[in-house]
LOMAR-801450 format. One line per 2 residues: number of its first residue (from 1); their letters; for each residue x, y, z of C-alpha. Coordinates in Angstrom, 1 decimal, decimal comma, always signed. Example, Ala and Ser with C-alpha at 12.3 -4.5 7.8 and 13.67 -1.06 7.14 Angstrom:
1) as) +12,3:-4,5:+7,8 ~ +13,7:-1,1:+7,1;
***
This chain:
1) xx) -12,3:-26,1:+4,3 ~ -8,8:-27,1:+3,7;
3) xx) -7,5:-30,3:+2,1 ~ -3,7:-31,3:+2,0;
5) xx) -3,3:-33,4:-1,1 ~ +0,4:-34,2:-0,8;
7) xx) +2,1:-34,5:-4,1 ~ -0,1:-34,2:-7,3;
9) xx) +1,7:-35,3:-10,5 ~ +1,7:-33,2:-13,6;
11) xx) -1,5:-33,7:-15,5 ~ -3,3:-35,4:-12,7;
13) xx) -6,9:-34,4:-11,7 ~ -9,4:-35,2:-9,2;
15) xx) -12,7:-34,2:-7,6 ~ -13,6:-33,0:-4,1;
17) xx) -17,2:-32,7:-3,2 ~ -18,7:-30,9:-0,4;
19) xx) -22,4:-30,5:+0,6 ~ -23,6:-27,5:+2,5;
21) xx) -27,0:-26,8:+4,2 ~ -28,6:-23,4:+3,8;
23) xx) -30,9:-21,9:+6,4 ~ -34,5:-21,7:+5,4;
25) xx) -34,3:-18,0:+6,4 ~ -31,8:-17,3:+3,7;
27) xx) -33,4:-14,6:+1,4 ~ -34,6:-15,5:-2,1;
29) xx) -32,1:-14,1:-4,5 ~ -29,0:-14,4:-2,2;
31) xx) -25,9:-15,6:-3,9 ~ -23,9:-18,5:-2,4;
33) xx) -20,3:-18,2:-3,6 ~ -18,1:-21,2:-3,7;
35) xx) -14,4:-20,5:-4,4 ~ -11,5:-23,0:-4,8;
37) xx) -7,8:-22,4:-4,9 ~ -4,9:-24,7:-5,6;
39) xx) -1,4:-23,6:-4,4 ~ +1,8:-25,5:-4,2;
41) xx) +5,6:-24,8:-4,2 ~ +6,1:-25,5:-7,9;
43) xx) +2,8:-24,3:-9,2 ~ +3,4:-21,6:-11,8;
45) xx) -0,2:-20,7:-12,5 ~ -2,4:-22,0:-9,8;
47) xx) -5,9:-22,8:-11,0 ~ -8,8:-21,3:-9,4;
49) xx) -12,7:-21,7:-9,7 ~ -15,6:-19,7:-8,6;
51) xx) -19,3:-21,0:-8,6 ~ -22,3:-19,0:-7,6;
53) xx) -25,6:-20,6:-6,7 ~ -28,8:-18,6:-6,2;
55) xx) -31,3:-19,2:-3,5 ~ -34,6:-19,8:-4,9;
57) x) -38,0:-20,4:-3,4;
***
């Protein structure tokens, strides 16, 4: 997914929420990796985030 945020003032923050469905056939113990990146013309050190969710019975 891609969101075009437009101009984001310095020091501002926000939240984007996404819901996903996982197939019931996904093996227990499988990792579901969610990655987020922020890029921009004047971004010196873009923030990133990685979250791992494990499939459980």
